[in-house]
N, C-alpha and C positions, 0 to 999 in steps of 0.2 A: 504492498499499499503505499511506500514511501514516495513514489513516483506521482500517484494521484494526490498526495498529501501536498507536494509542491504545487500542484496547480490550484487545488481549492484552497491553499493557504490554510490547513487545519490538520494536526496530526490526530485529532479525534475522530477518526474514521473508521468503520468497521464492515466487514464482510457480512451479508445476510445470514451467512452458514456459520460465522463465528460470534454472533450477537450475544451478549450476556445482560441481562437486566442489572447486573451488578454496576456496569459502568456504561450510562447511556451515551452515546456518541453524538456527534453534531450532525453525522451524515451516515446511512446506510449506502455502500455502493455495490452494484453488480458489475463486475467487470468481466467483458467477454460473454454476453450471453449466448447459451448455445443449446438451451433446452427451455420447453414451456415450464418446466418445474423450478427453474431459477427464477424467471419472474415471479411465479406464485409464491414461493417463499419469501422472496424479497418483498412483496407487495404486503403480504400478511404480517411481516414483522414490522414495516414502516407503519401500517395502520395501526396495528395493536399499540405501539409506543407513541405514535404522532411525530415520527421523525423523518426529515426529507429523504426521500430516495432517488438516488441517479442510477440509470442504466449507461455504464461506461464501455466505451470501445477505443480500440487503438485508431490513430488518426490515419489520415489519407497518405501521409508523409511520415512514415512510422520511424524507421531506424536505419542503421548502416547495413544490419544484417538480418537475418531472421532471428526469432526467439530463441529456436532450438540449436541454433550454432554453437559449436564448441569454443568459445572465443570470450575473450575480456567483456565484462558487463557492460561497460560503455558502449560496444557496438551492437549489443542486443536490446539494451534497454530504449524505450520507447521516446521519442521527442515530441509526439502529439497524442491527446486524448480529446475525445468529446464525451461531454456529460448530458445525459438527456433526462428529464423529469419524466418523460411519459413512456419512452420506449428505444430501442434499437432502430439507428437511422435506415437499416436496410430492410425493414420490416414492413412490406406493403400492406399488410394485413391490419396494422396498428397505428395508431396516431404517433408522431415525434415531433420533436422540435424543429427538426430541419424541416420535415414536411410542411409545418406550420409556418416558417419563413419563406419557404417557395411559394406557398400558395396564399400568403396574405397579401389580399388586393391592396391594403395600404403600406405595404413596406415598398418603396420604392428608392433606389438606389442613386446616388449623386454621382455627378460626373467626375469627381474625386475618386469615388469609390470605386467606380467602373475603370479608371484610369490605372488606379492600383493594382485592380484583378489583373488587368492586361499586362502590366509590369511583372505582376509575379507569376502568369503564365508565360511569359517569354522566357523569364529566369530559369524556371522549373523546366521547360522544355530545351533551352541550349544548355543547360546544365545535367540532362537526362534525370531529374530526379523524379523518384516513384515511391511506393510503397517500402519496400526492401530495395538496397542500394548497392549490395555487394557484388551483383553480376557483371561481369565485363562488357563493355561499351565496344560494338564491333558493327560500325556501319556498312560492312562489305561482306556480311553472312552471307547474303542472298544472290550475292552478284553472278554466280554460276546459274541463275536460275532466268530464264529468258522470259520476256513478256509479261503480263500483268499477274500480281501475286495478292491473292486473296486469304486472309489470316482468320480461321476459327477458333476461338479461344476455349480451350479445355479448363475444368476447375475441379477441385477436390470432391470426388463423390460424398454426397449426403452433407455437406457444408450448410450451416444453418442460413446462410446467405442465400442461397439457393431456395431453400424450403420457405423461407419467408421472402423472398425475392419474386415469386409467381411463378418458378420454372421447377421442372421434373425431369427424370429421364426422357421421357416424349419431347419434352421440349428440345432438349441436346440432340435427340435424334433428329427431330424436325430441322433444328437449325443446319445440319450438316450436309441434310438432303437438299434443302434450299440454296446453301451454299454451293453445291455441286451443279445444280438444276441452272441456277441465274447466272453463273460462271463458267461456261462450257470451254471457253478459250484461255482461261487462267488456270496457273496452279495453286491448287488450294493446300495451305498448310495448315495442320492441326496442332496448335502449340501446347505442351503436356505443362502442366502445372508443376512449377519447381519442388513443391512439399511432396508431390508423386514421385520425382526423380531423386529426391533425396531420402525417402521412406519407403520400406516395403510394407507398411502398415496403412500408407495412405493409398487409396484407389481414384482412378477418374473414369469419367464418363465415356470415354473413346479407348478404352484400355484393349479393346480388341479390335481396332482400326484394321482394315485391310488395305495395305497401301498399293496404290497404281502408279502409273507414268505422273498424272497430274494429281494426286491425291497423297502427300506425304506427312508425316509426323515430325515433328519439330522438338527434338528433347535437348537441343543446345543451351547450355547456361549463356542468357544475352540479357541485358538490359531491356526491359520493357519498351521504354521510350525509343531505345534504338533498334529494335525490331519492327516497331510500328511505322517509323519512318521509312523503312524498306518495303511497306505493303502498300496495295492501292484501295484496299476495302477490308473492313474489319465485320467480323460477326461475333456477338458476345451473348450471353445469357444475362447475367449480373455481374460480372466482374468489373473492378475497377478499371481494367484495360480499355473498356469502353470509354470512359470519359476520358481517359490518358488520350486515346486515338482521336475523340473530338479535339481536344486541346492541339492537337497535331494537324487538324484540318482535314481528317480522314473522313471517308463516307463509312458510318458506322451502322449496321442492321443489329436492332436491340430485339432480343427474344423472350426477356424476363422483364421485370419491372424493378429495375435497380432506382437508387435516388434520383438519379439525373433524367429519367426516361419519362416522358409525357409532356416535356415543358417546350418541346419545340426544336430540340436538338437532336440530331441523329433520326434514323427510321424507327419508329416503333411497331414491332410485328405484332403486338398486343393492343387490343383496345383500352385504353386509360383515361380516367376521369381527373383530370386537373382543374383546379379554380382559375389559372391563369398560365400565360406562356412567359417563359424566361430566355434572354441569352445566354450564350455559354460563359460569358464574363460575369452575369449575376448570380449562375448556379456556381460558380467557381467561389466568388466573393461569399454568398452565403454558407456554403459548405466548408471550404478552406482556409476561410478567414472569422467570418461570423459565429459560426456553429463549434469552431476547434480550436483548442487550448494547445498552445505550445510551451516547451521547456527547451533551454539551450542546455544540450549534452555536456557540455563543459563546466558550467556554473551549477545546473541543477536550480536556475532561477527561471521563472515564468517571463515569455517574450513573445514577439512580434514574430509572424510568419516569416518576414524578410530575414530576420538574424536566425531563426531555426533553418530554414533553407541554406544560409551562408556557411552554418555551422555544419549541417549534413554533407555539403560538399568538403569540408576540410576534415569530416571525421572519416568520410568515404576513402578517401585519398589515404588517410594515416592507416586505416583498415588493409587496404591495398598495398601497403609499403610492410605492414606487420605480418599478414595473411596471404597475400597475393588476391588477384583479380577472379578466383574461381571458388 
């Protein structure tokens, strides 16, 4: 809970599963909502004792490397979190603070806020910043493939963001079929999730993919922004990959209901009811700046997104020097 304490400005925080009536906390936090039981337990404890409850998730710019990596803690520790009093931002079946921001008819951003969003997007793309930043940058990985390239993004099987993001096994099946049917003259590249590559315990939706001359599985370790820049079109269900592809100016086909879908960016393959349209810059500002809290990884003090991004670039370089870029 130490990382969360730095953001919330209180050390008197507890998990719903560790709650004791002998010590009343300022907040109850459920970090990493992974099952309906988590929500039920937390809600019951918070209501019974009248304590503020937050659903916490790692931010969109998380860390130098994954949380399971065998390395110094500074590289696995999150530099960003979001705290939601209503629900997880990826849960399309439930209200969330991010959804409230995006749909609020009275929440209009100023010219300066939009300009700030554009500057941040440019910095993020130029510096290849993403959720996990340890993978190598290789802008020539696909040079050997001639013609147009279509990226289909696989995800970890059964991940809560899929179940709560309006997708299923059938959604992934349909997505691949449509990618192949709609792009007959392109090479279809199915990107395996890095967690699947790193662990025998994590499964993928396209684990049994049969490769052909123009349908290939891509398992190379590569920075997502670097990969996106080399593709012409991107197909996603609920992955953050989709929003990053939009920031790169790509044609994005969205088959699930991720937080960025339904507001007028990308092509939504499901019917969605939103209360208003948003530009890419508006979605970025509300999700990455207004909704998300940042910590400087070196000082462990709260900071703005600009400082966090600059720190992530330095931290990644430090990680690569110490552990290599793979």
